[in-house]
ZAMARGU-4260 file (C-alpha; in steps of 0.2 Angstrom, whole numbers, plus 5000, padded with zeros to 4 digits):
<rodrens>
0) 5234/5305/5480 | 5217/5311/5488 | 5213/5328/5485 | 5197/5327/5494 | 5197/5342/5507
5) 5187/5332/5519 | 5197/5319/5531 | 5194/5302/5529 | 5179/5293/5538 | 5184/5277/5537
10) 5200/5265/5537 | 5202/5249/5529 | 5208/5236/5542 | 5214/5220/5538 | 5216/5206/5551
15) 5220/5187/5551 | 5207/5178/5561 | 5206/5159/5563 | 5197/5149/5551 | 5186/5143/5565
20) 5183/5160/5571 | 5178/5166/5553 | 5166/5151/5548 | 5158/5155/5566 | 5157/5174/5561
25) 5148/5168/5544 | 5136/5156/5551 | 5132/5171/5564 | 5130/5183/5550 | 5119/5171/5539
30) 5107/5168/5554 | 5106/5186/5557 | 5102/5190/5540 | 5089/5177/5540 | 5081/5183/5556
35) 5081/5202/5553 | 5078/5202/5534 | 5093/5212/5531 | 5110/5209/5525 | 5121/5206/5539
40) 5140/5203/5535 | 5154/5197/5543 | 5161/5215/5543 | 5146/5221/5553 | 5149/5210/5565
45) 5166/5214/5569 | 5163/5233/5568 | 5149/5231/5581 | 5161/5220/5591 | 5174/5233/5590
50) 5161/5247/5596 | 5156/5236/5611 | 5174/5233/5617 | 5177/5253/5616 | 5163/5257/5626
55) 5166/5245/5640 | 5185/5250/5640 | 5179/5269/5641 | 5166/5264/5655 | 5179/5255/5665
60) 5192/5269/5663 | 5179/5280/5669 | 5175/5270/5684 | 5193/5268/5688 | 5195/5286/5688
65) 5181/5287/5699 | 5188/5275/5712 | 5204/5285/5712 | 5194/5301/5715 | 5195/5310/5732
70) 5180/5320/5728 | 5165/5312/5740 | 5150/5316/5725 | 5160/5306/5712 | 5162/5290/5722
75) 5147/5278/5718 | 5135/5274/5730 | 5132/5253/5732
</rodrens>
């Protein structure tokens, strides 16, 4: 039972990925660790990918809403 007065800031998520994908992520994480000198984990890569996906989704949704808008000021030029 969590008695903390603060809501959780993280959730643990388990997913299945194919062995080939996991192996590629491990290789990428090792290369990034070598290049940057900072430890990069597979979880770091997955979190970054999820954040990027959400950002693209939100941008696409915004563009879609702008296309539906009748307000000429909101319609992108170009």
